[in-house]
C-alpha positions in Angstrom: 15.2 -19.0 33.1 16.6 -16.6 35.6 20.0 -17.0 34.0 18.6 -16.3 30.6 16.9 -13.2 31.8 20.1 -11.9 33.4 22.3 -12.5 30.4 19.8 -11.0 27.9 19.2 -8.0 30.2 22.9 -7.3 30.0 22.7 -7.1 26.3 19.7 -4.8 26.5 21.7 -2.3 28.4 24.5 -2.4 25.9 22.3 -2.0 22.9 20.3 0.8 24.4 23.6 2.8 24.4 23.7 2.5 20.5 22.2 5.4 18.6 20.4 5.1 15.3 22.6 7.0 12.8 22.7 6.3 9.1 26.0 6.2 7.4 26.5 5.7 3.7 30.1 4.4 3.3 30.4 4.6 -0.5 34.2 4.6 -0.3 35.0 1.9 2.1 38.7 1.6 2.8 40.2 -1.5 1.3 41.8 -4.1 3.6 44.5 -6.2 1.9 45.3 -9.6 3.4 47.4 -12.3 1.8 45.2 -15.1 0.6 45.9 -18.4 -1.0 42.9 -19.5 -3.1 43.1 -22.2 -5.7 41.3 -21.0 -8.8 40.2 -23.0 -11.8 41.3 -22.0 -15.3 39.0 -19.5 -17.0 37.8 -19.6 -20.6 40.1 -17.7 -23.0 37.3 -15.3 -24.0 36.5 -14.5 -20.3 36.8 -10.9 -19.1 36.4 -9.8 -15.5 33.4 -7.8 -14.4 32.5 -5.0 -12.0 30.4 -6.1 -9.1 28.1 -3.7 -7.2 27.2 -4.8 -3.7 24.7 -3.2 -1.4 25.0 -4.1 2.3 21.9 -3.1 4.4 20.8 -3.9 7.9 21.7 -3.2 11.6 24.8 -2.6 13.6 26.6 -5.7 12.1 26.4 -3.9 8.7 27.2 -0.5 10.2 30.3 -2.0 11.8 29.9 -1.5 15.5 33.0 -3.1 17.1 35.3 -2.4 14.1 38.4 -0.6 15.5 39.1 1.1 12.2 35.5 2.4 11.7 35.7 1.4 8.1 32.5 -0.7 7.8 32.9 -4.0 9.7 33.1 -6.9 7.4 32.8 -4.9 4.2 36.5 -4.0 3.5 37.6 -7.6 4.2 34.9 -8.9 1.8 35.9 -6.3 -0.8 39.6 -7.5 -0.6 38.6 -11.1 -1.0 36.3 -10.5 -4.0 38.9 -8.4 -5.8 41.3 -11.2 -5.4 39.0 -13.3 -7.7 40.0 -13.5 -11.4 36.4 -12.9 -12.3 36.2 -9.5 -10.5 37.7 -6.3 -12.0 36.2 -4.0 -9.3 34.0 -4.7 -6.3 32.1 -1.6 -5.2 30.4 -1.9 -1.8 27.8 0.5 -0.5 27.2 0.4 3.3 23.6 1.3 4.3 23.8 -0.1 7.8 22.0 1.6 10.7 22.8 1.0 14.4 19.8 -0.3 16.3 17.6 -1.0 13.3 15.0 -3.8 13.7 13.5 -5.7 10.8 10.4 -3.5 10.6 12.7 -0.4 10.3 14.7 -2.1 7.6 11.5 -2.9 5.7 10.6 0.8 5.9 14.1 1.9 4.8 13.7 -0.1 1.6 11.0 2.3 0.5 13.4 5.3 0.4 14.2 6.4 -3.1 18.0 6.4 -2.6 17.9 2.8 -1.3 15.6 1.7 -4.1 18.1 3.2 -6.6 21.0 1.5 -5.0 19.3 -1.9 -5.0 18.3 -1.5 -8.6 21.9 -1.1 -9.6 23.2 -4.0 -7.3 24.5 -7.4 -8.4 24.4 -8.6 -4.8 22.5 -7.5 -1.7 23.7 -8.5 1.8 21.5 -8.3 4.8 21.9 -8.4 8.6 18.8 -8.2 10.7 17.0 -9.9 13.6 19.2 -9.3 16.5 17.5 -6.1 17.6 14.1 -7.8 17.2 15.2 -10.3 19.8 16.4 -7.6 22.1 13.0 -5.8 21.7 11.4 -8.8 23.3 13.8 -8.6 26.2 13.1 -4.9 26.8 9.3 -5.3 26.7 9.2 -8.4 29.0 12.3 -7.9 31.2 10.3 -8.3 34.4 8.9 -11.8 33.4 10.9 -13.1 30.4 9.8 -16.4 29.0 10.8 -18.4 25.9 7.2 -18.1 24.6 7.7 -14.3 24.5 10.0 -14.7 21.5 7.5 -16.7 19.5 5.1 -13.8 18.6 8.1 -11.6 17.6 9.5 -14.4 15.5 6.2 -14.6 13.5 6.4 -10.8 12.9 10.1 -11.2 11.9 9.1 -13.9 9.4 6.5 -11.7 7.8 8.8 -8.6 7.7 11.7 -10.6 6.4 9.5 -11.9 3.6 8.5 -8.3 2.8 12.2 -7.3 2.7 13.2 -10.0 0.3 10.1 -9.4 -1.8 10.9 -5.7 -2.0 14.5 -6.3 -3.1 13.4 -8.8 -5.7 10.7 -6.5 -7.0 13.2 -3.7 -7.3 15.9 -5.9 -8.9 14.8 -9.5 -9.8 18.4 -10.3 -10.9 20.0 -9.4 -7.6 21.5 -12.2 -5.5 20.5 -11.9 -1.9 22.6 -13.1 1.1 21.2 -13.0 4.6 23.8 -13.3 7.4 22.4 -15.5 10.2 22.3 -14.8 13.9 24.9 -16.0 16.4 24.9 -16.5 20.1 27.4 -14.0 21.6 27.1 -15.5 25.1 28.2 -19.1 24.5 31.6 -18.5 26.2 30.1 -17.0 29.4 26.7 -18.8 29.6 27.5 -22.1 27.9 25.0 -23.9 30.2 22.0 -21.8 29.1 20.6 -23.9 26.2 17.7 -21.4 25.8 20.0 -18.8 24.2 21.0 -21.3 21.5 17.4 -22.4 21.0 16.3 -18.9 20.3 19.0 -18.2 17.7 18.5 -21.6 16.1 14.7 -21.0 15.8 15.1 -17.6 14.2 17.8 -18.8 11.8 15.6 -21.7 10.7 12.8 -19.1 10.1 15.2 -17.1 8.0 16.1 -20.2 5.9 12.4 -20.9 5.4 11.7 -17.4 4.1 14.8 -17.4 1.8 13.8 -20.8 0.3 10.7 -19.1 -1.3 12.8 -16.8 -3.5 15.2 -17.5 -6.3 18.9 -16.5 -5.7 18.4 -15.9 -2.0 20.8 -17.6 0.4 21.5 -17.9 4.1 25.0 -17.3 5.5 25.6 -19.3 8.6 28.0 -17.7 11.1 26.8 -19.2 14.3 29.3 -22.2 14.3 32.2 -20.0 13.2 31.7 -17.8 16.3 31.1 -20.8 18.6 34.0 -22.9 17.4 36.8 -20.3 17.0 39.7 -20.6 19.3 40.1 -16.8 19.2 38.0 -14.1 20.8 35.8 -12.7 18.1 33.8 -10.3 20.1 34.2 -6.6 20.8 34.5 -5.3 24.4 30.7 -5.0 24.6 30.6 -8.8 24.4 28.0 -8.6 21.7 29.3 -7.2 18.4 32.2 -8.7 16.5 35.7 -7.3 16.8 38.0 -7.0 13.9 38.7 -10.8 13.9 35.0 -11.5 14.1 34.3 -9.3 11.1 37.1 -10.9 9.1 35.6 -14.4 9.7 32.1 -13.0 8.9 33.4 -11.7 5.6 35.0 -15.0 4.9 31.7 -16.9 5.3 30.0 -14.4 3.0 32.8 -14.7 0.5 32.6 -18.5 0.5 28.9 -18.4 -0.2 29.4 -16.0 -3.1 32.4 -18.0 -4.4 30.5 -21.2 -4.3 27.5 -19.9 -6.3 29.0 -17.4 -8.6 32.7 -17.9 -9.3 32.8 -21.7 -9.7 30.7 -21.3 -12.8 33.7 -19.6 -14.6 35.4 -22.9 -15.3 32.8 -23.6 -18.0 31.2 -20.2 -18.7 31.6 -16.5 -18.3 30.3 -14.7 -15.2 27.0 -13.1 -16.1 25.9 -9.8 -14.6 23.4 -7.2 -15.5 26.2 -5.0 -16.9 28.3 -6.0 -19.8 31.6 -4.0 -19.9 
């Protein structure tokens, strides 16, 4: 447990240096990367659609660790989506805030501008939970135990349900994707199983909440970060670097592609807007 305390305390120091500043990146620069995707034939009467995507959450949405300061995974996701035959234009709005916990994200959803953005969205992508875990570390750093994370996880479950419910209330047709948590310390503290257990427990909680709502899905990134032969972390050893954000975007894209674009082989893509 002492090793667990030491590693998580290091993260606490890093995260305390992050300020809470809101940035609305309505014009996220587009990243173009050659891709080879096999696409099925589309119906002759099919026409591509515009997709409005709202990305909301913590520093992973804000893009901490992105060397280009252009929104973390968002420009890579935009490029992948616009390579789809079914997409005419992918418009991504970044509402990420550094340091936000789930309770703060829930409060943010009450803002009029956020409500308006979600109402107009086809897809809402969330990142949250990491700062909730670090809150436990800060409040119990002198005597940190695994049980300390249980109470906060229960609160996280309630607040996440409130977030998904608020999104669905504002826009029942929106498809919601929650990006899961990953363990950034597996390379340096591979022998500390408790770190994995915490992340796995919280990810399972997220899946349980999402299962209660229609068109709400979990994006698993934990194994991608663990199994990559490349360094995917920023110099703070916590947030993704450019390669990490690329792979995160790829996992989100694959989830969207699986549930949305494969339908085009037999029917048109349906969105709230008919252009």
